Biopython code that builds the backbone (N, CA, C, O; Angstrom):
import numpy as np
from Bio.PDB.StructureBuilder import StructureBuilder

atoms = [
    (1, "ASN", "N", (-9.455, 0.266, 25.371)),
    (1, "ASN", "CA", (-10.606, 1.163, 24.863)),
    (1, "ASN", "C", (-10.665, 1.375, 23.385)),
    (1, "ASN", "O", (-11.664, 1.853, 22.846)),
    (2, "LEU", "N", (-9.439, 0.967, 22.639)),
    (2, "LEU", "CA", (-9.471, 1.110, 21.170)),
    (2, "LEU", "C", (-9.455, -0.410, 20.669)),
    (2, "LEU", "O", (-8.810, -1.329, 21.174)),
    (3, "LEU", "N", (-10.370, -0.474, 19.486)),
    (3, "LEU", "CA", (-10.292, -1.984, 19.009)),
    (3, "LEU", "C", (-9.828, -1.527, 17.259)),
    (3, "LEU", "O", (-10.396, -0.707, 16.538)),
    (4, "ILE", "N", (-8.873, -2.203, 17.014)),
    (4, "ILE", "CA", (-8.296, -2.292, 15.579)),
    (4, "ILE", "C", (-8.523, -3.330, 14.674)),
    (4, "ILE", "O", (-7.828, -4.345, 14.713)),
    (5, "LEU", "N", (-9.459, -3.177, 13.829)),
    (5, "LEU", "CA", (-9.827, -4.359, 12.828)),
    (5, "LEU", "C", (-9.118, -4.136, 11.779)),
    (5, "LEU", "O", (-9.570, -3.278, 11.021)),
    (6, "ASP", "N", (-7.743, -4.843, 11.370)),
    (6, "ASP", "CA", (-7.008, -4.618, 10.454)),
    (6, "ASP", "C", (-7.326, -5.582, 9.117)),
    (6, "ASP", "O", (-7.925, -6.648, 9.264)),
    (7, "ASP", "N", (-6.924, -5.169, 7.947)),
    (7, "ASP", "CA", (-7.315, -6.053, 6.718)),
    (7, "ASP", "C", (-8.835, -6.527, 6.750)),
    (7, "ASP", "O", (-9.151, -7.644, 6.342)),
    (8, "PHE", "N", (-9.683, -5.691, 7.216)),
    (8, "PHE", "CA", (-11.115, -5.915, 7.360)),
    (8, "PHE", "C", (-11.592, -6.403, 5.678)),
    (8, "PHE", "O", (-11.283, -5.821, 4.638)),
    (9, "GLY", "N", (-12.316, -7.481, 5.811)),
    (9, "GLY", "CA", (-13.045, -8.005, 4.476)),
    (9, "GLY", "C", (-12.143, -8.598, 3.644)),
    (9, "GLY", "O", (-12.330, -8.404, 2.443)),
    (10, "LEU", "N", (-11.236, -9.255, 3.959)),
    (10, "LEU", "CA", (-10.476, -10.048, 2.968)),
    (10, "LEU", "C", (-11.288, -11.136, 2.427)),
    (10, "LEU", "O", (-11.279, -11.459, 1.239)),
    (11, "GLN", "N", (-12.065, -11.749, 3.436)),
    (11, "GLN", "CA", (-13.028, -12.904, 2.924)),
    (11, "GLN", "C", (-14.209, -12.681, 3.461)),
    (11, "GLN", "O", (-14.276, -12.064, 4.523)),
    (12, "ALA", "N", (-15.421, -13.176, 2.778)),
    (12, "ALA", "CA", (-16.566, -13.167, 3.355)),
    (12, "ALA", "C", (-16.927, -13.623, 4.485)),
    (12, "ALA", "O", (-16.464, -14.718, 4.802)),
    (13, "PHE", "N", (-17.760, -12.999, 5.333)),
    (13, "PHE", "CA", (-18.319, -13.441, 6.723)),
    (13, "PHE", "C", (-19.225, -14.766, 6.589)),
    (13, "PHE", "O", (-20.154, -14.879, 5.788)),
    (14, "ASP", "N", (-18.838, -15.671, 7.430)),
    (14, "ASP", "CA", (-20.080, -16.689, 7.619)),
    (14, "ASP", "C", (-20.778, -16.246, 8.812)),
    (14, "ASP", "O", (-20.317, -15.393, 9.570)),
    (15, "ASN", "N", (-22.059, -16.916, 8.997)),
    (15, "ASN", "CA", (-22.887, -16.591, 9.795)),
    (15, "ASN", "C", (-22.337, -16.241, 11.171)),
    (15, "ASN", "O", (-22.606, -15.146, 11.665)),
    (16, "GLN", "N", (-21.536, -17.178, 11.842)),
    (16, "GLN", "CA", (-20.935, -17.086, 13.161)),
    (16, "GLN", "C", (-20.115, -15.651, 13.211)),
    (16, "GLN", "O", (-20.298, -14.848, 14.126)),
    (17, "SER", "N", (-19.353, -15.461, 12.318)),
    (17, "SER", "CA", (-18.418, -14.326, 12.301)),
    (17, "SER", "C", (-19.213, -13.050, 12.134)),
    (17, "SER", "O", (-18.848, -12.050, 12.752)),
    (18, "ARG", "N", (-20.203, -13.013, 11.397)),
    (18, "ARG", "CA", (-21.263, -11.881, 11.139)),
    (18, "ARG", "C", (-21.790, -11.555, 12.346)),
    (18, "ARG", "O", (-21.719, -10.378, 12.699)),
    (19, "GLU", "N", (-22.458, -12.596, 13.258)),
    (19, "GLU", "CA", (-23.168, -12.106, 14.504)),
    (19, "GLU", "C", (-22.050, -11.802, 15.427)),
    (19, "GLU", "O", (-22.302, -10.918, 16.246)),
    (20, "ILE", "N", (-20.799, -12.368, 15.482)),
    (20, "ILE", "CA", (-19.842, -12.004, 16.436)),
    (20, "ILE", "C", (-19.662, -10.392, 16.195)),
    (20, "ILE", "O", (-19.880, -9.537, 17.053)),
    (21, "LEU", "N", (-19.234, -10.156, 14.890)),
    (21, "LEU", "CA", (-19.085, -8.634, 14.527)),
    (21, "LEU", "C", (-20.029, -7.730, 15.019)),
    (21, "LEU", "O", (-19.722, -6.765, 15.719)),
    (22, "MET", "N", (-21.279, -8.034, 14.643)),
    (22, "MET", "CA", (-22.488, -7.264, 15.258)),
    (22, "MET", "C", (-22.551, -7.017, 16.735)),
    (22, "MET", "O", (-22.907, -5.937, 17.207)),
    (23, "ASP", "N", (-22.163, -8.143, 17.504)),
    (23, "ASP", "CA", (-22.188, -8.069, 18.818)),
    (23, "ASP", "C", (-21.104, -7.110, 19.384)),
    (23, "ASP", "O", (-21.386, -6.352, 20.312)),
    (24, "ILE", "N", (-19.832, -7.141, 18.815)),
    (24, "ILE", "CA", (-18.824, -6.288, 18.975)),
    (24, "ILE", "C", (-19.072, -4.976, 18.732)),
    (24, "ILE", "O", (-18.926, -4.099, 19.583)),
    (25, "ILE", "N", (-19.477, -4.773, 17.502)),
    (25, "ILE", "CA", (-19.737, -3.167, 17.245)),
    (25, "ILE", "C", (-20.951, -2.838, 17.743)),
    (25, "ILE", "O", (-21.066, -1.619, 17.876)),
    (26, "ASP", "N", (-21.938, -3.487, 18.082)),
    (26, "ASP", "CA", (-23.037, -2.848, 18.811)),
    (26, "ASP", "C", (-22.678, -2.693, 20.386)),
    (26, "ASP", "O", (-23.353, -1.854, 20.982)),
    (27, "ASP", "N", (-21.787, -3.333, 21.068)),
    (27, "ASP", "CA", (-21.478, -3.003, 22.294)),
    (27, "ASP", "C", (-20.457, -1.935, 22.374)),
    (27, "ASP", "O", (-20.370, -1.386, 23.472)),
    (28, "ARG", "N", (-19.662, -1.528, 21.429)),
    (28, "ARG", "CA", (-18.734, -0.533, 21.336)),
    (28, "ARG", "C", (-19.418, 0.760, 20.797)),
    (28, "ARG", "O", (-18.835, 1.792, 21.130)),
    (29, "TYR", "N", (-20.442, 0.904, 20.097)),
    (29, "TYR", "CA", (-21.221, 1.880, 19.428)),
    (29, "TYR", "C", (-21.374, 3.178, 20.550)),
    (29, "TYR", "O", (-21.906, 2.993, 21.645)),
    (30, "ASN", "N", (-20.948, 4.234, 20.215)),
    (30, "ASN", "CA", (-20.850, 5.245, 21.057)),
    (30, "ASN", "C", (-20.265, 5.296, 22.457)),
    (30, "ASN", "O", (-20.552, 6.152, 23.294)),
    (31, "LYS", "N", (-19.407, 4.279, 22.627)),
    (31, "LYS", "CA", (-18.989, 3.922, 23.995)),
    (31, "LYS", "C", (-17.230, 3.978, 23.809)),
    (31, "LYS", "O", (-16.456, 4.477, 24.625)),
    (32, "ALA", "N", (-16.929, 3.442, 22.746)),
    (32, "ALA", "CA", (-15.239, 3.256, 22.576)),
    (32, "ALA", "C", (-14.990, 3.387, 21.182)),
    (32, "ALA", "O", (-15.880, 3.173, 20.359)),
    (33, "SER", "N", (-13.937, 3.695, 20.892)),
    (33, "SER", "CA", (-13.215, 3.873, 19.504)),
    (33, "SER", "C", (-12.936, 2.527, 18.665)),
    (33, "SER", "O", (-12.436, 1.557, 19.235)),
    (34, "THR", "N", (-13.212, 2.496, 17.535)),
    (34, "THR", "CA", (-12.913, 1.216, 16.530)),
    (34, "THR", "C", (-12.108, 1.797, 15.437)),
    (34, "THR", "O", (-12.513, 2.823, 14.891)),
    (35, "ILE", "N", (-11.048, 1.258, 15.081)),
    (35, "ILE", "CA", (-10.316, 1.656, 13.601)),
    (35, "ILE", "C", (-10.624, 0.502, 12.843)),
    (35, "ILE", "O", (-10.544, -0.618, 13.348)),
    (36, "VAL", "N", (-11.015, 0.709, 11.519)),
    (36, "VAL", "CA", (-11.268, -0.283, 10.498)),
    (36, "VAL", "C", (-10.206, -0.053, 9.474)),
    (36, "VAL", "O", (-10.179, 1.079, 8.993)),
    (37, "SER", "N", (-9.433, -0.814, 9.105)),
    (37, "SER", "CA", (-8.475, -0.577, 8.014)),
    (37, "SER", "C", (-8.782, -1.799, 6.962)),
    (37, "SER", "O", (-9.059, -2.948, 7.305)),
    (38, "SER", "N", (-8.690, -1.377, 5.768)),
    (38, "SER", "CA", (-9.194, -2.485, 4.903)),
    (38, "SER", "C", (-8.647, -1.878, 3.353)),
    (38, "SER", "O", (-8.585, -0.680, 3.078)),
    (39, "GLN", "N", (-8.330, -2.837, 2.568)),
    (39, "GLN", "CA", (-7.881, -2.635, 1.043)),
    (39, "GLN", "C", (-8.996, -2.547, 0.263)),
    (39, "GLN", "O", (-8.923, -2.062, -0.866)),
    (40, "ILE", "N", (-10.163, -3.010, 0.785)),
    (40, "ILE", "CA", (-11.407, -3.179, 0.289)),
    (40, "ILE", "C", (-12.370, -1.956, 0.343)),
    (40, "ILE", "O", (-12.688, -1.481, 1.433)),
    (41, "PRO", "N", (-12.838, -1.442, -0.840)),
    (41, "PRO", "CA", (-13.524, -0.160, -0.734)),
    (41, "PRO", "C", (-14.938, -0.347, 0.132)),
    (41, "PRO", "O", (-15.553, -1.398, -0.051)),
    (42, "VAL", "N", (-15.352, 0.405, 0.854)),
    (42, "VAL", "CA", (-16.526, 0.529, 1.819)),
    (42, "VAL", "C", (-17.833, 0.047, 0.920)),
    (42, "VAL", "O", (-18.724, -0.677, 1.363)),
    (43, "SER", "N", (-17.789, 0.491, -0.194)),
    (43, "SER", "CA", (-18.815, 0.208, -1.094)),
    (43, "SER", "C", (-19.265, -1.255, -1.203)),
    (43, "SER", "O", (-20.432, -1.566, -1.437)),
    (44, "VAL", "N", (-18.222, -2.176, -1.010)),
    (44, "VAL", "CA", (-18.169, -3.444, -1.069)),
    (44, "VAL", "C", (-18.375, -4.380, 0.006)),
    (44, "VAL", "O", (-18.554, -5.595, -0.072)),
    (45, "TRP", "N", (-18.309, -3.400, 1.344)),
    (45, "TRP", "CA", (-18.115, -4.223, 2.784)),
    (45, "TRP", "C", (-19.698, -4.857, 2.644)),
    (45, "TRP", "O", (-19.771, -6.030, 3.010)),
    (46, "TYR", "N", (-20.883, -4.290, 2.201)),
    (46, "TYR", "CA", (-22.212, -4.813, 2.435)),
    (46, "TYR", "C", (-22.277, -6.301, 2.001)),
    (46, "TYR", "O", (-22.831, -7.191, 2.646)),
    (47, "ASP", "N", (-21.643, -6.444, 0.839)),
    (47, "ASP", "CA", (-21.727, -7.753, 0.318)),
    (47, "ASP", "C", (-20.708, -8.740, 0.883)),
    (47, "ASP", "O", (-20.913, -9.950, 0.786)),
    (48, "ILE", "N", (-19.539, -8.217, 1.511)),
    (48, "ILE", "CA", (-18.659, -9.243, 2.195)),
    (48, "ILE", "C", (-19.323, -9.592, 3.502)),
    (48, "ILE", "O", (-19.226, -10.729, 3.965)),
    (49, "ILE", "N", (-19.978, -8.659, 4.086)),
    (49, "ILE", "CA", (-20.725, -9.105, 5.598)),
    (49, "ILE", "C", (-21.744, -10.144, 5.151)),
    (49, "ILE", "O", (-21.798, -11.287, 5.605)),
    (50, "GLY", "N", (-22.587, -9.615, 4.169)),
    (50, "GLY", "CA", (-23.640, -10.612, 3.765)),
    (50, "GLY", "C", (-24.979, -10.256, 4.739)),
    (50, "GLY", "O", (-25.039, -9.307, 5.522)),
    (51, "GLU", "N", (-25.815, -11.048, 4.542)),
    (51, "GLU", "CA", (-27.320, -11.043, 5.348)),
    (51, "GLU", "C", (-27.766, -9.473, 5.368)),
    (51, "GLU", "O", (-27.463, -8.715, 6.290)),
    (52, "GLY", "N", (-28.386, -9.161, 4.436)),
    (52, "GLY", "CA", (-28.718, -7.695, 4.445)),
    (52, "GLY", "C", (-28.990, -6.923, 5.630)),
    (52, "GLY", "O", (-28.453, -5.837, 5.848)),
    (53, "THR", "N", (-29.997, -7.595, 6.558)),
    (53, "THR", "CA", (-30.368, -6.777, 7.841)),
    (53, "THR", "C", (-29.250, -6.575, 8.572)),
    (53, "THR", "O", (-29.013, -5.409, 8.888)),
    (54, "ILE", "N", (-28.341, -7.605, 8.995)),
    (54, "ILE", "CA", (-27.118, -7.529, 9.807)),
    (54, "ILE", "C", (-26.213, -6.740, 9.181)),
    (54, "ILE", "O", (-25.613, -5.969, 9.929)),
    (55, "ALA", "N", (-25.915, -6.700, 7.937)),
    (55, "ALA", "CA", (-25.091, -5.827, 7.084)),
    (55, "ALA", "C", (-25.310, -4.205, 7.430)),
    (55, "ALA", "O", (-24.486, -3.346, 7.743)),
    (56, "ASP", "N", (-26.586, -4.148, 7.267)),
    (56, "ASP", "CA", (-27.182, -2.688, 7.407)),
    (56, "ASP", "C", (-26.910, -2.134, 8.745)),
    (56, "ASP", "O", (-26.431, -1.015, 8.930)),
    (57, "ALA", "N", (-27.290, -3.105, 9.820)),
    (57, "ALA", "CA", (-27.079, -2.703, 11.129)),
    (57, "ALA", "C", (-25.397, -2.394, 11.437)),
    (57, "ALA", "O", (-25.090, -1.386, 12.073)),
    (58, "ILE", "N", (-24.531, -3.178, 11.020)),
    (58, "ILE", "CA", (-23.399, -3.155, 11.133)),
    (58, "ILE", "C", (-22.681, -1.819, 10.769)),
    (58, "ILE", "O", (-21.931, -1.124, 11.455)),
    (59, "LEU", "N", (-23.188, -1.639, 9.313)),
    (59, "LEU", "CA", (-22.604, -0.542, 8.508)),
    (59, "LEU", "C", (-23.226, 0.860, 8.983)),
    (59, "LEU", "O", (-22.638, 1.927, 8.808)),
    (60, "ASP", "N", (-24.464, 0.744, 9.596)),
    (60, "ASP", "CA", (-25.027, 1.995, 10.119)),
    (60, "ASP", "C", (-24.257, 2.415, 11.331)),
    (60, "ASP", "O", (-24.119, 3.599, 11.639)),
    (61, "ARG", "N", (-23.815, 1.525, 11.937)),
    (61, "ARG", "CA", (-22.900, 2.008, 13.352)),
    (61, "ARG", "C", (-21.495, 2.435, 12.765)),
    (61, "ARG", "O", (-20.997, 3.469, 13.210)),
    (62, "ILE", "N", (-20.955, 1.859, 11.991)),
    (62, "ILE", "CA", (-19.384, 1.857, 11.431)),
    (62, "ILE", "C", (-19.354, 3.137, 10.715)),
    (62, "ILE", "O", (-18.648, 4.075, 11.086)),
    (63, "VAL", "N", (-20.213, 3.179, 9.565)),
    (63, "VAL", "CA", (-19.813, 4.075, 8.516)),
    (63, "VAL", "C", (-20.496, 5.523, 8.903)),
    (63, "VAL", "O", (-19.878, 6.579, 8.766)),
    (64, "ASN", "N", (-21.688, 5.458, 9.345)),
    (64, "ASN", "CA", (-22.266, 6.770, 9.532)),
    (64, "ASN", "C", (-21.756, 7.669, 10.716)),
    (64, "ASN", "O", (-21.961, 8.882, 10.660)),
    (65, "SER", "N", (-21.138, 7.147, 11.722)),
    (65, "SER", "CA", (-20.251, 7.868, 12.809)),
    (65, "SER", "C", (-18.903, 7.898, 12.483)),
    (65, "SER", "O", (-18.202, 8.168, 13.459)),
    (66, "SER", "N", (-18.307, 7.717, 11.463)),
    (66, "SER", "CA", (-16.851, 7.546, 11.111)),
    (66, "SER", "C", (-16.214, 8.605, 10.697)),
    (66, "SER", "O", (-16.881, 9.509, 10.193)),
    (67, "HIS", "N", (-14.949, 8.726, 10.799)),
    (67, "HIS", "CA", (-14.174, 9.742, 10.177)),
    (67, "HIS", "C", (-13.318, 8.766, 9.038)),
    (67, "HIS", "O", (-12.578, 7.851, 9.398)),
    (68, "ARG", "N", (-13.522, 9.075, 7.834)),
    (68, "ARG", "CA", (-12.816, 8.307, 6.831)),
    (68, "ARG", "C", (-11.567, 8.897, 6.317)),
    (68, "ARG", "O", (-11.559, 10.100, 6.054)),
    (69, "ILE", "N", (-10.373, 8.088, 6.122)),
    (69, "ILE", "CA", (-9.234, 8.515, 5.642)),
    (69, "ILE", "C", (-8.917, 7.362, 4.599)),
    (69, "ILE", "O", (-8.630, 6.193, 4.856)),
    (70, "ASN", "N", (-9.042, 7.987, 3.330)),
    (70, "ASN", "CA", (-8.745, 7.313, 2.131)),
    (70, "ASN", "C", (-7.158, 7.562, 1.757)),
    (70, "ASN", "O", (-6.675, 8.689, 1.642)),
    (71, "LEU", "N", (-6.473, 6.421, 1.599)),
    (71, "LEU", "CA", (-5.116, 6.549, 1.300)),
    (71, "LEU", "C", (-4.932, 6.307, -0.126)),
    (71, "LEU", "O", (-5.646, 5.444, -0.637)),
    (72, "LYS", "N", (-4.168, 6.873, -0.783)),
    (72, "LYS", "CA", (-3.688, 6.620, -2.306)),
    (72, "LYS", "C", (-2.195, 6.564, -2.390)),
    (72, "LYS", "O", (-1.392, 7.093, -1.621)),
    (73, "GLY", "N", (-1.938, 5.790, -3.518)),
    (73, "GLY", "CA", (-0.524, 5.841, -3.846)),
    (73, "GLY", "C", (0.084, 4.388, -3.732)),
    (73, "GLY", "O", (-0.762, 3.516, -3.530)),
    (74, "GLU", "N", (1.376, 3.974, -3.824)),
    (74, "GLU", "CA", (1.953, 2.978, -3.752)),
    (74, "GLU", "C", (1.950, 2.273, -2.312)),
    (74, "GLU", "O", (1.926, 2.998, -1.317)),
    (75, "SER", "N", (1.968, 1.146, -2.201)),
    (75, "SER", "CA", (2.072, 0.279, -1.013)),
    (75, "SER", "C", (3.554, 0.726, -0.373)),
    (75, "SER", "O", (4.549, 0.771, -1.095)),
    (76, "LEU", "N", (3.593, 0.987, 0.773)),
    (76, "LEU", "CA", (4.870, 1.275, 1.467)),
    (76, "LEU", "C", (5.760, -0.027, 1.669)),
    (76, "LEU", "O", (6.982, 0.095, 1.759)),
    (77, "ARG", "N", (5.118, -1.334, 1.743)),
    (77, "ARG", "CA", (5.760, -2.389, 1.449)),
    (77, "ARG", "C", (6.713, -2.554, 0.319)),
    (77, "ARG", "O", (7.885, -2.930, 0.360)),
    (78, "LYS", "N", (5.968, -2.191, -0.721)),
    (78, "LYS", "CA", (6.784, -2.245, -1.948)),
    (78, "LYS", "C", (8.089, -1.332, -1.896)),
    (78, "LYS", "O", (9.099, -1.768, -2.448)),
    (79, "GLY", "N", (8.124, -0.218, -1.329)),
    (79, "GLY", "CA", (9.293, 0.434, -1.062)),
    (79, "GLY", "C", (10.347, -0.092, -0.025)),
    (79, "GLY", "O", (11.558, 0.113, -0.106)),
    (80, "ILE", "N", (9.827, -0.670, 0.780)),
    (80, "ILE", "CA", (10.823, -1.525, 1.892)),
    (80, "ILE", "C", (11.386, -2.755, 1.037)),
    (80, "ILE", "O", (12.565, -3.064, 1.209)),
    (81, "LEU", "N", (10.692, -3.394, 0.225)),
    (81, "LEU", "CA", (11.233, -4.620, -0.384)),
    (81, "LEU", "C", (12.362, -4.056, -1.422)),
    (81, "LEU", "O", (13.461, -4.583, -1.593)),
    (82, "LYS", "N", (11.948, -3.040, -1.993)),
    (82, "LYS", "CA", (13.193, -2.558, -2.978)),
    (82, "LYS", "C", (14.365, -1.960, -2.332)),
    (82, "LYS", "O", (15.429, -2.080, -2.941)),
    (83, "SER", "N", (14.368, -1.252, -1.058)),
    (83, "SER", "CA", (15.521, -1.076, -0.277)),
    (83, "SER", "C", (16.205, -1.969, 0.397)),
    (83, "SER", "O", (17.354, -1.787, 0.798)),
    (84, "GLU", "N", (15.461, -3.109, 0.582)),
    (84, "GLU", "CA", (16.431, -4.196, 1.069)),
    (84, "GLU", "C", (16.919, -5.077, 0.108)),
    (84, "GLU", "O", (17.415, -6.102, 0.575)),
    (85, "ASN", "N", (16.918, -4.947, -1.305)),
    (85, "ASN", "CA", (17.430, -5.698, -2.372)),
    (85, "ASN", "C", (18.637, -4.937, -2.679)),
    (85, "ASN", "O", (19.380, -5.298, -3.592)),
]
sb = StructureBuilder()
sb.init_structure("model")
sb.init_model(0)
sb.init_chain("A")
sb.init_seg("    ")
for serial, (resi, resn, name, xyz) in enumerate(atoms, 1):
    if name == "N":
        sb.init_residue(resn, " ", resi, " ")
    sb.init_atom(name, np.array(xyz, "f"), 0.0, 1.0, " ", f" {name:<3s}", serial, name[0])
structure = sb.get_structure()
């Protein structure tokens, strides 16, 4: 019942990926939970998704009904690497 999209937006979407994402998000809207994690600010997602109308539709469903948690600080991976050395 839960979909996790990890590292969202590391590269721009092509037409096929954008349409698949739209179908997934539309099918789940107000029915099931989706977690999106990203290092990319939400303000840039529109450009990464591309194709204005589809980007608007996807972001309307994701962002406007979301609970956003912004994390700050050093990467935990950096700490793990330091402790292994």
